[in-house]
N, C-alpha and C positions, 0 to 999 in steps of 0.2 A: 827353592831347593832346600831340602831338609838339612843337608850337611852344613850349609852356611847359616841357616836359622839356628841350628844347634851351637855353632861356633859363637854367634853373638850372645846366645844365652849363657854359654860357658864363660865368656868374657865378663858379663855383668854379674853373674853369680859369684865369680872370683872377686869382683870388685866389692860386692856385698860382704864377702868374707875377708876382705882386706888382704887378698892374696895376689900381690903384684907379680910374683913369679909366674903364676898360671895365666894372668892377664897378658904378660909379655909373650908367653908361649903361643898365644893366639895370633900373633903378628908375624908376617913375612919378614925376613931379615932386611929387606929393602923398603919397609913401611914408611909412609909419610903420614904425618898427623898435623892438623891445623884446627885452631879455634880462635876466638878473638884475642887471645893472649900469646899462644905458642904457634910456631911453625917448625916442626921437628922432623928428623929423619932417623931411621935405623934404631940403634940402641938408646938414643935420647928419648924415644917414645915410652918404652918400658920404664926407663929411669924416672920420667915425669910422674907416672902413676905411683911408683914406689915412693917418691918424694912426697906427693900429695897425701898418700896414705900415712906415711910416717908423721908428717906435720899435723895430721888430724888427731893424733894421740888417742885413737879409739873412739873419737866423737864424730865419726862419719857414718851417715845412714844413706844408703842408695836404694832407690826403687826404679824398676824399669818395666816397660810394657810396649805394646804395639810393635813387636819384633816381626819384621818381614824380610825375606831374602829370596833371591832367584840365583841363576847361574853366575852372575857377574857382580851384583850389587845388593845392598841391604840397607835397612833403616831400623832405628830404635828410638823411642822416646825414653829419656831417663831423667831422674831428679836426684839432686844431692842436697843433703842437709848437713851443715857443718859450721863450726866457728872459724872465721877467717883468721889464719895464724898471726897476721900482723896486728890485728885490732881486737880480736876476740869476739867481734860482732857476728851474730847468727846470720847465716846465708841459706837461702832455699833457692837453688839454681835449677831452672828447667831447661833441658837440653834436647835438641833434636840431633841425632847422630846419623850420618850416612857413611856407607862402607863400599869399598870395592874389594874383590877377592882375586887371589891368584895362588895357584898351587895349594888350595885348601886352607889358605891363611888370609888374614886381613892385610892387604897391600896399601890401602888408603883409608884413613879414618878422619872424618871432618865433624867436629862438634859445633853446633850453631846455637848461640844464646844471645840475649840482649845484654850487651856489656854495660850500658848505662843502668839498667835495672840491677845487675850484679853489683856495680860500684856503689849504688845507693845503699844496698844491704851491707856490703863489706867495708865501705869507707865512711859511711854516715853522711854528715853534712857536706864534707868536701866532695864526696861522690855524687851527692844530689845536685850540688851547684856546678861541679866541674867535670863529672864523670863522662859526659858526652864529648868533651874536648879531646883533640889529638894529644895535647900536652899530658893530660892525666893518663890516657890510654897508653901512650908511649912510655911513661914512667912505670906503669904497672907491668908492661911487657918487659922492660929492661930489668926491673927488680926480679921478676919471675925467672927470666932466662939466666940472670946472674946466680940466683939461688939454685937453679938446676945444674949449672956448671960446677958450682961448689959441691953440691950433693954428689955429682958423678965423680968428682976428684977424690972423694973420701975413700 
């Protein structure tokens, strides 16, 4: 369906332009988002993108392709190049995004990527040795969610 295809393109074009407000406008007010780090609902989702854009300090490069959509669901492959804010290490994350639509907006957004691969780039030796463990994964999740709550409280 062209309308949903265009919505995905609008979302990722806004991401390329680091326009979190336009990204958030693509979401239904009851949106849910998940990836290996976050499980979010509603306003948290738009806030997460705003936080990630802000933390990148203009050093975020986004590429997207393979956009597909029908009446109810969609898909996109996208890549992010950025320095991880906690370590400064360069990350090139490759993500497969799936979507569900309702009322002309994104109601569900799921990003799928290899957490261990990400942790090796973002965390270095500790990510290589321990990034596959629940202990490291849970620590990264806790830190990310704490950061989001602080960002939203500002």
